[in-house]
Structure formats: C-alpha cells, structure tokens
C-alpha positions as CSV (number, residue, x, y, z in Angstrom):
1,M,0.0,0.0,0.0
2,P,1.3,3.5,-0.7
3,D,2.4,5.5,2.3
4,Q,0.3,8.6,1.5
5,L,-3.2,7.2,1.0
6,G,-4.6,10.2,2.9
7,N,-3.5,12.5,0.1
8,P,-6.2,12.6,-2.6
9,T,-3.9,13.8,-5.3
10,K,-1.8,10.7,-4.9
11,F,-4.7,8.3,-4.4
12,G,-5.7,7.1,-7.9
13,R,-7.0,4.0,-9.6
14,T,-3.8,2.0,-8.9
15,E,-4.0,2.8,-5.2
16,L,-7.7,2.0,-5.1
17,A,-7.0,-1.4,-6.7
18,L,-4.2,-2.1,-4.2
19,Y,-6.5,-1.1,-1.3
20,A,-9.2,-3.4,-2.6
21,G,-6.8,-6.3,-2.9
22,A,-5.5,-5.8,0.6
23,L,-9.0,-5.4,2.1
24,L,-10.2,-8.6,0.4
25,Q,-7.3,-10.5,2.1
26,C,-7.8,-8.9,5.4
27,S,-9.1,-11.1,8.3
28,S,-9.2,-8.9,11.4
29,T,-10.9,-5.7,12.6
30,G,-7.6,-4.1,13.5
31,Q,-6.1,-4.7,10.0
32,A,-9.3,-3.4,8.4
33,K,-9.2,-0.2,10.4
34,Q,-5.6,0.5,9.4
35,L,-6.5,0.0,5.8
36,I,-9.8,1.8,5.8
37,D,-9.0,5.0,7.8
38,P,-6.6,6.6,5.4
39,V,-8.7,5.6,2.4
40,L,-11.8,7.1,3.9
41,H,-9.9,10.3,4.7
42,A,-8.6,10.5,1.1
43,L,-12.1,10.0,-0.4
44,C,-13.7,12.6,1.8
45,Q,-11.1,15.1,0.8
46,Q,-11.6,14.3,-2.8
47,I,-15.4,15.1,-2.6
48,E,-14.8,17.9,0.0
49,L,-17.0,16.1,2.6
50,D,-16.4,17.1,6.3
51,L,-17.0,13.7,8.0
52,H,-17.4,15.3,11.5
53,P,-18.5,18.9,11.2
54,A,-18.4,20.9,14.5
55,I,-22.2,21.3,14.4
56,F,-24.1,18.4,12.9
57,I,-27.8,17.7,13.4
58,D,-28.4,15.4,10.5
59,S,-30.6,17.9,8.8
60,G,-29.9,16.3,5.4
61,A,-31.9,13.1,6.3
62,T,-35.1,12.4,4.5
63,V,-38.1,10.8,6.2
64,T,-39.9,8.4,3.9
65,A,-43.1,6.5,4.4
66,Y,-41.1,3.4,5.5
67,G,-38.2,4.9,7.5
68,K,-35.5,7.4,7.7
69,A,-33.0,7.8,4.8
70,V,-29.9,9.1,6.6
71,S,-28.1,12.1,5.3
72,P,-25.0,11.8,3.0
73,T,-22.8,12.7,6.0
74,T,-24.3,10.0,8.2
75,A,-24.0,7.5,5.4
76,A,-20.3,8.3,5.0
77,Q,-19.8,7.9,8.7
78,C,-20.9,4.3,8.5
79,A,-17.6,3.6,6.7
80,E,-15.8,4.2,10.0
81,D,-17.2,0.8,11.2
82,P,-14.3,-1.4,10.0
83,D,-15.8,-4.9,10.0
84,R,-19.0,-3.6,8.6
85,G,-17.2,-2.5,5.4
86,R,-14.7,-5.4,5.3
87,V,-17.3,-8.2,5.6
88,F,-19.7,-6.5,3.2
89,I,-17.1,-5.9,0.6
90,Q,-15.6,-9.4,0.9
91,G,-19.0,-11.0,0.7
92,L,-20.1,-8.9,-2.2
93,H,-16.9,-9.8,-4.0
94,Q,-17.6,-13.5,-3.6
95,A,-21.2,-13.0,-4.8
96,I,-20.0,-11.3,-8.0
97,L,-17.5,-14.1,-8.6
98,D,-20.2,-16.8,-8.2
99,Q,-22.5,-14.9,-10.5
100,L,-19.8,-14.6,-13.1
101,Q,-19.4,-18.4,-13.0
102,Q,-23.1,-18.8,-13.8
103,I,-23.1,-16.2,-16.6
104,P,-19.5,-16.1,-17.8
105,D,-20.2,-14.3,-21.1
106,Q,-22.0,-11.2,-19.7
107,P,-21.4,-8.7,-16.9
108,V,-23.1,-9.1,-13.5
109,Q,-25.9,-6.6,-13.3
110,L,-25.8,-5.1,-9.8
111,L,-28.3,-2.6,-8.2
112,Y,-26.8,-0.6,-5.4
113,A,-29.7,1.0,-3.5
114,G,-28.5,3.6,-1.0
115,T,-25.0,4.4,-2.3
116,G,-24.3,7.3,0.0
117,P,-21.7,9.8,-1.2
118,L,-18.8,7.2,-1.3
119,G,-20.5,4.2,-2.9
120,W,-18.5,2.5,-0.1
121,L,-19.4,-1.1,-0.6
122,V,-19.0,-1.1,-4.3
123,L,-16.3,1.5,-5.1
124,P,-13.3,-0.7,-4.3
125,L,-14.7,-3.6,-6.4
126,L,-15.0,-1.3,-9.5
127,A,-11.2,-1.4,-9.5
128,V,-11.2,-5.2,-9.3
129,F,-13.7,-6.0,-12.0
130,D,-13.8,-4.4,-15.4
131,A,-16.8,-3.2,-17.3
132,S,-17.3,-6.5,-19.1
133,Q,-17.6,-8.2,-15.7
134,L,-19.7,-5.8,-13.7
135,Q,-22.3,-3.1,-14.4
136,V,-23.8,-1.1,-11.5
137,T,-27.0,0.8,-11.3
138,A,-26.4,3.4,-8.6
139,L,-29.5,4.5,-6.7
140,D,-29.9,7.0,-3.9
141,I,-32.6,9.3,-2.6
142,H,-30.2,12.2,-2.2
143,P,-28.8,13.9,-5.3
144,Q,-25.8,15.1,-3.4
145,S,-24.8,11.5,-2.7
146,L,-25.1,10.5,-6.3
147,Q,-23.1,13.5,-7.4
148,S,-20.3,12.7,-5.0
149,F,-20.2,9.0,-5.9
150,K,-20.2,9.9,-9.6
151,A,-17.3,12.4,-9.0
152,L,-15.3,9.5,-7.4
153,T,-15.9,7.1,-10.3
154,E,-14.8,9.8,-12.7
155,H,-11.7,10.6,-10.6
156,F,-10.6,6.9,-10.6
157,G,-11.6,6.4,-14.3
158,L,-14.3,3.8,-13.4
159,S,-17.4,5.4,-15.0
160,D,-17.7,2.7,-17.6
161,R,-18.8,0.3,-14.7
162,I,-21.9,2.4,-14.0
163,T,-25.0,1.7,-16.1
164,D,-27.2,4.4,-14.7
165,W,-27.5,7.0,-11.9
166,V,-31.0,7.0,-10.4
167,C,-32.1,9.6,-7.8
168,V,-35.3,8.1,-6.3
169,D,-36.8,6.7,-3.1
170,A,-35.9,3.0,-3.4
171,T,-39.2,1.9,-1.8
172,L,-41.1,3.6,-4.7
173,W,-38.9,3.0,-7.8
174,Q,-40.9,1.8,-10.8
175,P,-38.4,1.6,-13.7
176,E,-39.6,1.1,-17.3
177,P,-38.7,-1.2,-18.8
178,K,-38.5,-3.5,-15.9
179,P,-34.8,-4.4,-15.3
180,A,-33.3,-7.7,-14.1
181,F,-30.5,-7.7,-11.6
182,D,-28.2,-10.5,-10.6
183,L,-27.4,-8.8,-7.3
184,I,-29.3,-6.2,-5.3
185,V,-27.2,-4.6,-2.6
186,S,-28.7,-2.4,0.1
187,E,-27.3,-1.6,3.5
188,T,-29.9,0.8,4.7
189,M,-30.4,-0.4,8.3
190,K,-29.7,-0.1,12.0
191,H,-29.5,-2.9,14.5
192,L,-32.8,-4.7,14.9
193,L,-34.0,-3.2,11.6
194,Q,-35.0,0.0,13.5
195,Q,-35.6,3.4,12.0
196,E,-34.3,2.8,8.4
197,P,-36.3,1.4,5.4
198,Q,-34.2,-1.8,4.8
199,V,-37.3,-4.1,5.1
200,Q,-39.4,-2.2,2.6
201,I,-36.5,-1.7,0.2
202,F,-35.9,-5.4,0.0
203,S,-39.6,-6.1,-0.2
204,H,-40.0,-3.7,-3.1
205,L,-36.8,-4.4,-5.0
206,Q,-36.8,-8.2,-4.9
207,Q,-39.2,-8.1,-7.9
208,F,-36.2,-6.9,-10.0
209,L,-34.0,-10.0,-9.3
210,T,-33.3,-12.6,-11.9
211,A,-34.3,-16.2,-11.1
212,K,-30.9,-16.9,-9.6
213,G,-30.3,-13.4,-8.3
214,Q,-29.4,-12.7,-4.7
215,L,-30.1,-10.0,-2.2
216,I,-27.1,-8.7,-0.3
217,P,-27.1,-9.2,2.6
218,Q,-28.6,-12.6,2.1
219,Q,-30.0,-12.8,5.7
220,I,-30.7,-10.3,8.5
221,K,-31.4,-12.6,11.3
222,L,-33.2,-11.2,14.4
223,D,-33.5,-13.3,17.6
224,A,-34.6,-12.9,21.2
225,W,-33.1,-14.1,24.4
226,V,-33.9,-13.7,28.1
227,E,-31.0,-13.1,30.5
228,W,-30.8,-12.9,34.3
229,R,-28.4,-13.4,37.2
230,E,-29.1,-16.1,39.6
231,Q,-26.8,-17.3,42.5
232,G,-24.1,-15.1,41.1
233,R,-24.1,-16.6,37.6
234,Q,-25.3,-15.1,34.4
235,Q,-28.1,-17.1,32.9
236,Q,-29.3,-17.0,29.3
237,H,-32.2,-18.7,27.5
238,Y,-32.9,-18.5,23.8
239,L,-36.6,-17.5,23.3
240,G,-36.7,-17.8,19.5
241,P,-36.6,-15.8,16.3
242,L,-38.2,-12.5,15.7
243,F,-37.9,-12.9,11.9
244,T,-35.2,-13.3,9.3
245,L,-35.2,-10.8,6.4
246,D,-34.2,-12.7,3.3
247,K,-35.3,-13.2,-0.3
248,Q,-38.1,-15.5,0.7
249,L,-39.5,-13.2,3.3
250,S,-39.1,-10.2,1.0
251,T,-41.2,-12.0,-1.7
252,A,-43.9,-12.9,0.9
253,L,-44.0,-9.3,2.2
254,A,-44.5,-8.0,-1.3
255,A,-47.4,-10.4,-1.7
256,G,-49.0,-8.9,1.4
257,D,-48.1,-11.7,3.9
258,L,-47.1,-10.0,7.1
259,S,-47.5,-13.0,9.4
260,A,-43.7,-13.1,10.1
261,F,-43.9,-9.7,11.8
262,S,-45.7,-11.0,14.9
263,G,-45.3,-13.8,17.3
264,Q,-44.9,-14.8,20.9
265,W,-42.6,-16.8,23.2
266,S,-43.1,-18.5,26.6
267,L,-40.5,-17.6,29.2
268,P,-38.6,-20.4,31.0
269,E,-38.7,-21.1,34.7
270,F,-36.6,-18.9,36.8
271,E,-36.5,-17.4,40.4
272,P,-38.7,-14.3,40.6
273,G,-36.8,-11.2,39.9
274,P,-35.8,-8.9,37.1
275,V,-34.8,-10.2,33.7
276,D,-33.4,-8.6,30.5
277,L,-35.0,-9.1,27.1
278,K,-32.0,-9.3,24.8
279,L,-32.6,-8.7,21.0
280,T,-29.8,-9.6,18.6
281,T,-29.0,-9.0,14.9
282,D,-26.8,-11.3,12.9
283,I,-26.1,-10.5,9.3
284,Q,-25.2,-13.1,6.6
285,V,-23.8,-10.8,3.9
286,Y,-23.2,-13.8,1.6
287,E,-22.5,-17.5,2.2
288,T,-19.7,-17.7,4.9
289,Y,-19.4,-13.9,5.3
290,W,-21.2,-13.0,8.5
291,L,-21.4,-10.1,10.9
292,R,-22.0,-11.6,14.4
293,E,-23.0,-10.1,17.7
294,H,-20.9,-7.1,18.8
295,Q,-18.8,-7.3,15.6
296,S,-20.3,-4.1,14.1
297,Q,-22.5,-1.2,15.1
298,L,-25.2,-3.1,13.1
299,T,-25.0,-6.2,15.3
300,M,-24.9,-4.6,18.8
301,P,-27.6,-6.3,20.9
302,R,-30.5,-4.2,22.2
303,Y,-32.0,-4.7,25.7
304,K,-35.2,-4.1,27.5
305,S,-33.7,-4.3,31.0
306,G,-35.0,-4.9,34.5
307,L,-38.3,-6.4,33.5
308,M,-40.2,-8.0,36.3
309,L,-41.6,-10.8,34.2
310,A,-43.1,-14.0,35.7
311,S,-41.5,-17.3,34.8
312,G,-43.6,-19.2,32.3
313,S,-45.4,-16.1,31.2
314,V,-45.8,-15.0,27.5
315,V,-44.0,-12.2,25.7
316,Q,-45.6,-11.0,22.4
317,F,-44.0,-9.0,19.6
318,Q,-45.1,-7.0,16.6
319,Y,-42.9,-5.4,14.0
320,Q,-44.4,-2.1,12.8
321,Q,-43.4,-0.5,9.5
322,G,-44.0,3.2,8.9
323,I,-41.9,6.3,9.2
324,Y,-40.0,4.7,12.2
325,P,-39.9,0.9,11.8
326,D,-39.5,-0.8,15.2
327,F,-40.8,-3.6,17.4
328,E,-43.5,-3.4,19.9
329,F,-43.5,-5.9,22.8
330,Q,-46.3,-6.8,25.1
331,Y,-45.8,-8.5,28.5
332,Q,-47.2,-8.3,32.0
333,Q,-44.9,-7.1,34.7
334,Q,-45.5,-8.6,38.1
335,W,-44.2,-6.6,41.1
336,P,-43.8,-8.6,44.4
337,E,-46.2,-8.0,47.2
338,L,-44.4,-6.5,50.2
339,V,-44.1,-9.1,53.0
340,S,-44.4,-8.4,56.7
341,S,-41.3,-7.8,58.8
342,E,-42.2,-11.1,60.5
343,D,-41.3,-13.0,57.4
344,I,-37.9,-14.6,58.1
345,S,-37.5,-16.6,54.8
346,C,-34.4,-14.4,54.0
347,A,-31.6,-16.2,55.9
348,G,-33.9,-16.6,58.9
349,V,-33.7,-12.9,59.8
350,F,-36.5,-10.6,60.9
351,H,-37.4,-7.9,58.3
352,A,-34.6,-8.9,55.9
353,K,-36.8,-10.0,53.1
354,R,-39.0,-6.9,53.4
355,L,-35.9,-4.7,53.3
356,W,-34.6,-6.5,50.1
357,Q,-38.0,-6.2,48.5
358,K,-38.3,-2.5,49.2
359,T,-34.8,-2.0,47.7
360,Q,-35.7,-3.8,44.5
361,L,-38.9,-1.9,44.1
362,K,-37.2,1.5,44.7
363,K,-34.5,0.5,42.2
364,R,-37.2,0.1,39.6
365,R,-38.8,3.5,40.4
366,Q,-41.9,2.2,42.1
367,A,-43.5,4.8,44.2
368,D,-41.6,5.4,47.5
369,A,-44.9,6.7,49.0
370,E,-46.2,3.2,49.2
371,F,-43.6,2.3,51.8
372,P,-43.7,3.4,55.5
373,D,-40.6,5.1,56.9
374,E,-38.6,2.2,58.3
375,W,-35.1,3.6,57.8
376,L,-34.0,3.0,61.4
377,L,-35.3,-0.6,61.3
378,D,-33.7,-1.2,57.8
379,K,-30.4,0.1,59.2
380,A,-30.6,-1.9,62.3
381,V,-31.0,-5.2,60.4
382,L,-27.6,-4.5,58.7
383,D,-25.9,-3.4,61.9
384,L,-27.2,-6.2,64.1
385,C,-26.2,-8.8,61.5
386,G,-22.8,-7.3,61.6
387,V,-22.8,-6.3,57.9
388,G,-22.5,-2.5,58.2
389,L,-24.6,0.1,56.4
390,E,-22.5,0.8,53.3
391,P,-21.7,-2.9,52.4
392,G,-25.3,-3.8,53.2
393,I,-26.7,-1.2,50.9
394,Q,-24.3,-2.2,48.2
395,A,-25.4,-5.8,48.5
396,L,-29.1,-4.9,48.5
397,H,-28.7,-3.1,45.3
398,S,-26.5,-5.7,43.6
399,C,-28.5,-8.7,44.6
400,S,-31.4,-8.6,42.2
401,R,-32.6,-12.0,43.4
402,L,-33.5,-13.0,46.9
403,S,-31.3,-16.1,46.8
404,D,-28.3,-13.8,46.1
405,F,-29.0,-11.7,49.1
406,V,-29.5,-14.8,51.2
407,A,-26.1,-16.0,50.1
408,F,-24.6,-12.7,51.0
409,L,-26.3,-12.6,54.5
410,Q,-25.8,-16.3,55.4
411,P,-22.1,-16.1,56.6
412,Y,-23.1,-13.4,59.1
413,V,-26.0,-15.3,60.6
414,S,-25.2,-18.9,60.0
415,D,-25.4,-19.7,63.7
416,L,-29.0,-20.3,65.0
417,S,-28.3,-18.6,68.3
418,V,-27.0,-15.5,66.5
419,R,-30.2,-15.3,64.4
420,T,-32.4,-15.9,67.4
421,R,-30.6,-13.1,69.3
422,I,-30.8,-10.7,66.3
423,N,-34.5,-11.4,65.8
424,Q,-35.4,-10.9,69.4
425,Q,-33.6,-7.6,69.4
426,L,-35.2,-6.4,66.2
427,K,-38.7,-7.4,67.3
428,S,-38.4,-5.8,70.8
429,L,-36.8,-2.7,69.4
430,S,-39.3,-2.2,66.6
431,Q,-42.3,-2.7,68.9
432,S,-41.6,-0.5,71.8
433,N,-39.0,1.6,73.6
434,T,-39.6,0.1,77.0
435,Q,-36.9,1.4,79.4
436,T,-34.8,-0.5,81.8
437,E,-32.9,1.3,84.5
438,L,-30.6,3.8,82.9
439,P,-26.8,3.6,83.5
440,Q,-25.1,6.4,85.5
441,V,-21.5,6.4,84.2
442,L,-21.2,10.1,83.4
443,T,-20.6,12.7,86.1
444,E,-22.6,15.9,86.6
445,A,-19.7,17.9,85.2
446,Q,-19.6,15.7,82.0
447,L,-23.3,16.0,81.5
448,E,-23.2,19.8,81.9
449,F,-20.3,19.9,79.4
450,W,-22.3,17.8,77.0
451,Q,-25.3,20.1,77.3
452,T,-23.3,23.3,76.6
453,Q,-20.6,22.1,74.3
454,G,-22.3,19.3,72.4
455,Y,-19.4,16.8,72.6
456,L,-17.6,14.7,75.2
457,V,-14.3,12.9,75.5
458,I,-14.7,9.7,77.5
459,P,-11.3,8.4,78.6
460,A,-10.1,4.8,78.2
461,V,-13.1,3.0,76.8
462,L,-10.6,0.7,75.1
463,S,-7.4,-0.6,76.7
464,K,-3.9,0.1,75.2
465,E,-3.7,-3.5,74.1
466,Q,-7.1,-3.3,72.3
467,C,-5.9,-0.1,70.5
468,Q,-2.7,-1.7,69.5
469,L,-4.5,-4.8,68.1
470,S,-6.9,-2.5,66.2
471,C,-3.9,-0.6,64.7
472,D,-2.3,-3.9,63.7
473,V,-5.5,-4.9,61.9
474,I,-5.4,-1.6,60.0
475,W,-1.7,-2.0,59.0
476,Q,-2.4,-5.5,57.8
477,Y,-5.4,-4.3,55.8
478,L,-3.4,-1.6,54.1
479,Q,-0.4,-3.9,53.6
480,A,1.7,-1.1,55.1
481,D,4.6,-1.2,57.5
482,P,4.6,1.3,60.5
483,A,8.4,1.4,60.3
484,Q,8.4,2.4,56.6
485,P,6.5,5.8,56.0
486,D,6.7,5.4,52.3
487,S,4.4,2.4,52.5
488,W,1.7,4.6,54.2
489,Y,0.7,6.3,50.9
490,Q,0.0,3.5,48.6
491,S,-2.9,4.2,46.4
492,T,-5.6,1.6,47.0
493,D,-9.3,1.1,46.3
494,K,-9.6,0.1,50.0
495,M,-9.6,3.8,50.9
496,Q,-12.2,6.5,50.4
497,K,-10.2,9.6,51.2
498,I,-9.1,8.8,54.8
499,M,-11.9,6.2,55.3
500,L,-11.0,2.5,55.0
501,Q,-13.6,0.0,53.8
502,L,-12.9,-2.2,56.8
503,F,-16.1,-3.0,58.7
504,R,-15.7,-6.4,60.2
505,H,-12.8,-8.1,62.1
506,P,-12.9,-10.0,65.4
507,V,-10.8,-7.2,67.0
508,L,-13.2,-4.5,65.8
509,D,-16.2,-6.6,66.8
510,A,-14.7,-6.8,70.3
511,N,-14.3,-3.1,70.5
512,R,-18.0,-2.7,69.9
513,Q,-18.8,-5.0,72.8
514,Q,-17.2,-2.9,75.4
515,P,-19.9,-2.3,78.1
516,L,-18.8,1.2,78.9
517,I,-19.4,2.4,75.4
518,R,-23.0,1.2,75.4
519,K,-23.6,2.7,78.9
520,V,-22.3,6.1,77.8
521,Y,-24.6,6.2,74.8
522,E,-27.6,4.9,76.8
523,Q,-27.1,7.7,79.4
524,L,-26.9,10.4,76.7
525,W,-29.9,9.1,74.8
526,Q,-31.8,8.4,78.1
527,R,-32.9,5.1,76.8
528,T,-31.6,1.5,76.5
529,D,-33.2,0.3,73.3
530,L,-30.2,1.3,71.2
531,V,-28.5,-0.4,68.2
532,M,-24.7,-0.4,67.8
533,T,-23.5,0.6,64.3
534,T,-21.2,-1.7,62.3
535,D,-19.0,1.1,61.0
536,R,-15.5,1.4,59.5
537,V,-12.2,2.8,60.5
538,S,-10.0,5.6,59.2
539,F,-6.3,6.2,58.5
540,N,-5.0,9.8,58.3
541,P,-1.3,9.9,57.6
542,P,1.0,13.0,57.9
543,E,1.0,15.3,54.9
544,T,4.0,15.2,52.6
545,K,5.0,17.1,49.4
546,S,3.2,14.5,47.3
547,W,0.2,13.7,49.6
548,R,-2.2,16.2,50.9
549,F,-5.1,15.7,53.3
550,P,-8.1,14.8,51.0
551,G,-10.9,15.4,53.5
552,P,-13.6,15.1,54.6
553,D,-13.5,18.7,55.7
554,L,-16.0,20.1,58.1
555,H,-19.6,19.1,57.3
556,W,-22.8,17.8,58.8
557,D,-24.1,14.3,58.2
558,V,-27.7,15.4,58.7
559,E,-30.0,17.4,56.4
560,L,-29.9,21.0,57.4
561,I,-33.6,21.6,57.9
562,A,-34.8,23.0,61.2
563,P,-35.5,21.6,63.7
564,V,-32.4,19.4,63.6
565,P,-33.2,16.3,65.7
566,F,-31.1,14.9,68.5
567,A,-28.7,12.1,67.5
568,T,-25.2,11.2,68.3
569,Q,-22.0,10.3,66.3
570,G,-18.8,8.9,67.7
571,L,-15.3,7.6,67.3
572,V,-12.5,6.0,69.3
573,Y,-9.0,7.2,68.9
574,L,-6.7,4.2,68.4
575,T,-3.6,6.3,68.6
576,D,-2.5,9.1,70.9
577,T,-3.6,12.1,68.9
578,T,-2.5,15.7,69.3
579,E,-4.3,18.7,67.9
580,Q,-1.8,18.8,65.0
581,Q,-2.1,15.0,64.2
582,G,-5.2,15.1,62.0
583,A,-7.4,15.4,65.1
584,F,-11.2,15.3,65.1
585,C,-12.5,18.9,64.9
586,C,-15.9,20.4,65.6
587,V,-17.6,23.8,66.5
588,P,-18.5,23.4,70.2
589,G,-21.9,24.6,71.3
590,F,-23.3,25.0,67.8
591,H,-26.1,22.5,68.5
592,L,-27.7,25.2,70.7
593,K,-28.0,27.7,67.9
594,I,-28.3,25.6,64.7
595,D,-32.1,25.9,64.3
596,H,-32.0,29.7,64.5
597,W,-28.9,29.8,62.2
598,I,-30.7,27.7,59.5
599,N,-33.8,29.8,59.6
600,S,-31.8,33.0,59.3
601,Q,-29.7,31.9,56.3
602,N,-32.4,31.7,53.6
603,K,-30.4,29.0,51.8
604,D,-31.2,25.5,50.7
605,P,-29.6,22.6,52.8
606,I,-26.9,21.9,50.1
607,E,-25.8,25.5,50.1
608,L,-25.6,25.6,53.9
609,Q,-22.9,22.9,53.7
610,Q,-20.6,25.2,51.8
611,Q,-19.0,27.4,54.4
612,N,-15.7,29.3,54.8
613,W,-14.6,27.3,57.8
614,A,-11.7,29.6,58.5
615,D,-14.3,32.1,59.8
616,W,-15.8,29.6,62.3
617,P,-14.5,28.8,65.9
618,V,-13.3,25.3,65.0
619,K,-11.7,23.3,67.8
620,A,-9.3,20.4,67.3
621,I,-9.8,17.7,70.0
622,A,-6.7,16.0,71.3
623,A,-7.1,12.8,73.2
624,K,-5.4,9.5,74.1
625,A,-5.6,6.1,72.4
626,G,-8.7,4.4,73.7
627,D,-10.6,7.6,74.3
628,L,-14.2,7.9,73.0
629,I,-15.3,11.1,71.4
630,I,-19.1,11.6,71.1
631,W,-20.8,14.6,69.5
632,H,-24.2,15.9,68.8
633,Q,-25.0,15.5,65.1
634,A,-25.9,19.2,64.9
635,L,-22.2,20.1,65.3
636,P,-20.2,20.7,62.1
637,H,-17.3,18.3,62.4
638,G,-14.6,16.5,60.4
639,A,-11.0,15.4,60.4
640,S,-8.1,17.8,59.8
641,R,-4.6,18.0,58.2
642,N,-2.0,15.9,59.9
643,T,1.2,17.9,60.3
644,A,2.7,15.6,62.9
645,E,4.9,12.6,62.3
646,W,2.5,9.7,63.0
647,P,-0.8,8.6,61.4
648,R,-4.1,9.2,63.2
649,M,-6.2,6.0,63.4
650,V,-9.8,5.8,64.6
651,H,-12.7,3.4,64.9
652,Y,-16.1,4.9,64.3
653,I,-18.7,3.7,66.8
654,N,-22.2,5.0,67.3
655,M,-25.6,4.0,68.6
656,Y,-29.2,4.9,67.7
657,P,-32.8,3.8,68.6
658,L,-35.3,2.3,66.2
659,V,-38.3,4.2,67.6
660,D,-38.4,7.9,67.9
C-alpha cells in the first residue's frame, strides 16, 4: 500500500486497486481499520466532505413512508465501522465471482440501493472487475450522494462500470422497462432493523431480481433471548426468532403476507426477579461472510432491561413499519407484594426479606410513597447482622434475586443462636422503647459539658492493648509497614479519602462490645433500646510534598432543615492524637443555635454545607488512644490536616434507637 493514502492527489486508480486487494485478504478488525481509515480520509477530501462537522444535526436526512433515509454525511460515517465495510465488501466480491461463473459471457448486473456519497461497498470492487464483468445501477434518494459518488468514479476512471444514476426513493422506484439484476445490494439499516427502510427496500426491489439473483445481505437474522443473574451466575435462555429478512420473506411481504412480523414466546422457569430481554441482529452478507453479535454497530444487541416478568409467562412482539420501523412488545410485569417484617424466609432474619423487596422496588422506580418510613429498622438489620450500612446497601442493590441476598447474608447469621438473638432484638426494638434502669456512668460535670458544648471525651473505653491490636489490623489491611513511612501512601481502592472499607474483624467486633461504650450512649440518649452501628475505621497519615489531606473537611451528616433532631455520632482514637495530628474537629456549642442559624440563612440545605470554615470557631480535640469522642449531630465536624509525624487512626462507633 502507498504511504500517502490520505493525500487525494496521490490516491488514484492503482492505489484503489491495491487497497481493494488488501481489504479482500484482510481477516481482522484491526487490520481493516488500518486499511480503511486513510482511504476514507482521502475519499472525503476528494469530494470535500467534512465527515465530522463541528455542528451536525443530520438535517440532510429524509423521512420516507417506510423509514429514515440518513443524510449523506451520516451515510459516509458508516464507513468508520471497519468490520462492517470489510465483511460486506468481501461477501459482495464473492457473490460477484459466483454470478460470473453462472453467466461467464456477460457482466453481472448489480443494483446498489442507497449508495451514500462514497459508494463505499462497491467503489473498491469497481477497481477489481472491469466493465465486461460488472455493471452497476447506482440509486440514492439524495442527489448530493449520487453527485459525490459519480465524481469519485470519474476521478478513478471507473465510470464505464456504471450503467445508470438513479435519484429516487428505493421503496417507490418503478423503472420502465423492468430491469433484471443478478445482485441487489442495500445496507440501509440499523440494528434490529429499526428506523431505516431496509425491510421495505428489499420487499419492493426483490421483484427486479433474476431467477438466480441474490439479495445482499442474504439474511438479516433477528433473535430474542432472556437473561438474568441467579446465584451469582449469568443465565441466558434462547426464546426464538423475531424474523429473518431474506429473499423468501421479501417476496412474501411483497405479496401482502405480514405474518412473520408478529409472534410470541413462553418464558422459561426462573427465580422471581428482574430479567433482561436481549434482542440480537446477525447478518449473513453472503454465504460464509457473517457479521456476528458485537462485531459491528449493526450487530450490537439491544436490551429491555430490568423487566419484572413471571417465569412461564408469555411475551408477544409485533414489528411495525412506517416512518419509524420498530418492534412493539407486550408483556405483563409482576411486582412482588411486600411481605411483613415477621417473614424470616431471608436467611432466617426478621425484616430482611422486606428490606430486600423495598430496595428492589425502589431501584425500579416504584412509588416510594407506598412504603412506610422504616429507615432505622432497615439500618438496624444490617448493623445487628454485623454487615454494616455501606456494604449492606451495596449488597441490597447488587443482589437482584432473593437467593443472592440470602447467600450474602448467610455467613453473618449462619449460627442459629445468633439469628435468634438478632430477631429478638429487632422485634423488641421495633415494637416499643420500654426502658430498663438507665446507667449512670457520666458525672454531673460531664453531662453539663455535653449540654453546653455538644461533645464529650470519655477516657479509656478501650485498653492500650485493644488499641494496638486494632492498629495492627489496619496496618495489615493496608499492607503497610509502620516502620516504613513510604508504605503509608500506597494508592488503593480500599480507601475512600481517609476512610477504610474495613467494617468487620474480630478485633473490631470486640471493640463494639465494650460495656462502657454502650452505657455512655444509653445515658446520653436516656434510653436503653439502642442499636450499635457496624461502622468502618480511618487512617489519616501525615501530609507530605506528594500527599495532601483529601478530606472530609468540616460538614454535617444530617440534612440541614430546622429543627435538627437529636442524634449522636462517635469515634474512638486508636492512637494518641495531638491537635496537629489530623485530630477530630468540631464547632463546640453550635447545637444550641443551629435551628436559628438555619432559619436566618435563607439558603437550601446543600448551600448551607458550603462554608468558609476559617471564619468559624473550629476546635481540634486532642485525646489518648482508647478515648471515645461523642458529639451531637448538629455540630459541624470533620478530620483535619495531619502535620505531625504519625498517622491518626480511629474506629467509628455510634448507637441509635429504632423508635423515635
């Protein structure tokens, strides 16, 4: 191949013939792209066609009674699909050779309906066959396309291969006298035969074929499948054909037989849950030359996703012609009836199936108003099972079938005694807030400080040994060495800013079971029906020239709408932490004025989060390893820059009631 195919002044008939020969031998998408791109560039330059104009709205398209005839520019852009051109040209080449064997003494008569401005599927072959072997009738609805294609044939000296130039709608063409073509080529289609008039073009033009003539492509095969995920595996079931557009069907359509355009399939048996209806297009250009699924833009599968179809039910289809040809499908979606919280068929856990059902319904945009506000109970299921809020929500959204969520939950609640305890807690917490005697572990001075400042530091809720074990777990999770600071800054998907996606470990579980922690929360809440969160840890290393504190900066974790309700948040320092060591920060006492502040700002809740915190009386809280810091959720709070020499590590621990 010449080195300068992109230069139209140096791309002549010889180069076109070399390109055609190379493309006919090409066997891969990558090779085809390397061949096609410079040739496409040269041809567009030759006819002064801007393939990708800065502003393009396809205004040159024409809407016919049977579909959209795309503009010359869009037609030319189809050439950028490498296997589309390669397989069509190779298949058409073989079809011409086979016709020449049947009629060796006369040229193959070929009708090319929908040439576009490049005559892309035929132009290279005009340099392979001479006028005694091939004669082409070029047809297009757009005069600009025919003018451009004609200019190219003249540039390459190939005009003697063209019998006629016909500017007409191919679905309406009525030539006199009636011609007879050995091959009719039309590639006026999208995947699934949507939008464009391929069906009607073949139906109308087939009458002009000789007895042994062929339509190119020979078959456009449309099929339907149903797909779903079950027990972690992708399942696929073939439903059956939609229809196959070929010479036989085109003849039947011309005779008024539209029976192939409708049908139905019965769905297989599967566990209740969402399924995807997958619709595929496979194209047999000629004999062994096929475009298979995903090979081309024309053969990309189409989906109707997340359908709540019942196993064994019926799906009906109807192909509609007209100005936008397309399929219509009829099916009955069945949404599950919400079970009671008492239903324990999901891993034996109270409320778990109901929670999974609500998540699936919300995912599919069913009305949230149908569901009562059960957020605290939903959260408690995940916390008491030891899952944690974030991993639990991720699992609920990813498990589209109940069996998948059961499989996720099972390791956490495999022990019968664990399930029994969880269910007893959930039932009692959800039904009442009956008090037992409240613990008295906080002094009058601490309670007064809590009332005025909105936070507390409770010393030594964890021992030094527990803190060291917790830090060891974090180092192991990060695969970092405390003696090698360079290892502290490895980029990992295990971190979200300074937060680590580490929720469960026997050491962390033991931290949560410390009686003093529960008693402090119960005294502050003035109730004992509290659920312990299954939360994560964080790792805030010292800043360096290459690593800066990523946040979170000061913020609220509650929607800023007055009145802001009472709730707590908390963490335990696992390392001795100075004010400069990335310490926890807050604005003491702000819980007493937040409602008035919100009402005076005249801003929406999102805007209120955006503050210049340098203007606020922010306080960094230093404390020892093992100290618990609890704060009122109305306080703006966050971590800070670590300008010391050692990382700050914390374990987030909080409690909340199910019933307000």
